[in-house]
C-alpha positions, 0 to 999 in steps of 0.5 A: 378902804379896808386897810385904812379902817383896820389901821384906824381902829385902836388895837387892844394891848395884851395884859396878864391879869395880876391878883390885884388887877382881879381885885380891882375888877371885883371892886368895880363889880361891887360898886358899879363905878369907882373914880381913879383916885378911889380905885387907887386907894382901894386896890393899890395903896402901897404904890404911888397914885401915878403908878396906880393910874398907869396900871388902871390905864393898862386895864382899860387899854387891854379892854377889861374896863372903860372910863369916862369923866367923873365930873370931879377934878383932881390935882393939876387941874385935870378931870378925874376919871371913873372906871366901869367894867366892860363885857370882857372884864365881866367875863374875866370875873366869871373865869377868876371868881365864878360870877356869871358874867351875864349878871354883871352890869357893864358900861358907863352908869347913868349920869343920875346914878354916878355921884351916888355910886362915888359917895358910897365908895367915899364912905367905905374909904372913910371906914377903912381910914377909921380901921387904920387909925384903930377906931374899929377892927375887922371891917367888912363892907358888903354892897347891898345887892350881895347882902340882901341875896345872902339874907333872903336867899333872893333879891328883894325889891330894889327899893328895899335894898340898903346900899351896903351892910357894914360889919365891924367891931369897936376895940374890945367889943362884940362885932356889930352890923349896920345898914348904910343908905346913901340918900339921893334927895329924891326919895318920896315918903310913902313910895320910897322911904317908908317901905325901905326903912320898914324893910331895914328895921326887920333885920334888927340892924342899926341904920346909918343914912348919909345925906347931901345937906343938913336940911334934908336930915330934918325931913328924913327924921320926921319921916323916920321917927313914926316908923321907929315908934311902930316897932318900939325902938329908940331914936338912935336906931337910925342916925343921919349925917351929911356926906361932906362932913364925913369926907372932911372929918371922917365917920367918927368925927362927923356929927350924926343926928338921931331921929329926936334931933340929938347928936352922937359921934358913933363912938361907944361909951363905957357904962359910966358914960365915958367915951372909949378911946381907940386902941 
């Protein structure tokens, strides 16, 4: 009985972690969960997707990560996997990066949060694409939890944390920072949205909100405009775009609405009102 049980239990394969493996674990820590194609683009951009998938599978077989279905489909009709850290992966980050493993979320994310996390990574990849195309420079993408700890010396209420802060510069211009919020569609005006936006406005940074649909933007604009009026800032302080449009057209190809309903593509202008070309 004991021998049979021992034989049936899968044996973990040993793996010596390379620097890019550790980098993949760091990304899982920052984003909580990432799909296989997203992780390949973030951490293994110089090798084929199939080769990257094999390396990700090795990390899982060695016990550093776990996986489940993302609910999305990839090429060849196969379901795409999402990866997350295990306790072993968290302890490895403590060893290699000095992050207390007990503070690192492990295991699969709640089904309710899964798509939210994946959309955040997609926005980051869209920013990386913009950098590669020369539209922006010096990109730094920090998830909200780390940013608010740095800003306040401690964690604020979860409801008042942005999903990320994005630092970058347009060519030949001064660096800027923006706060990114991925709208879940379930925020309530007085309970969630107003405290969140008020906290964001205190930082002085512009706010980008990514939503699931254009009708949702109409609602959020109505909630947000009075908050901007209270602190005396213009309608461009908080802008809104639809997630699928960003995926299809890129950060600076998508249309972004100000709270007054006017549109921008986020690219800067010269004093004469001309769009500044990339590069």
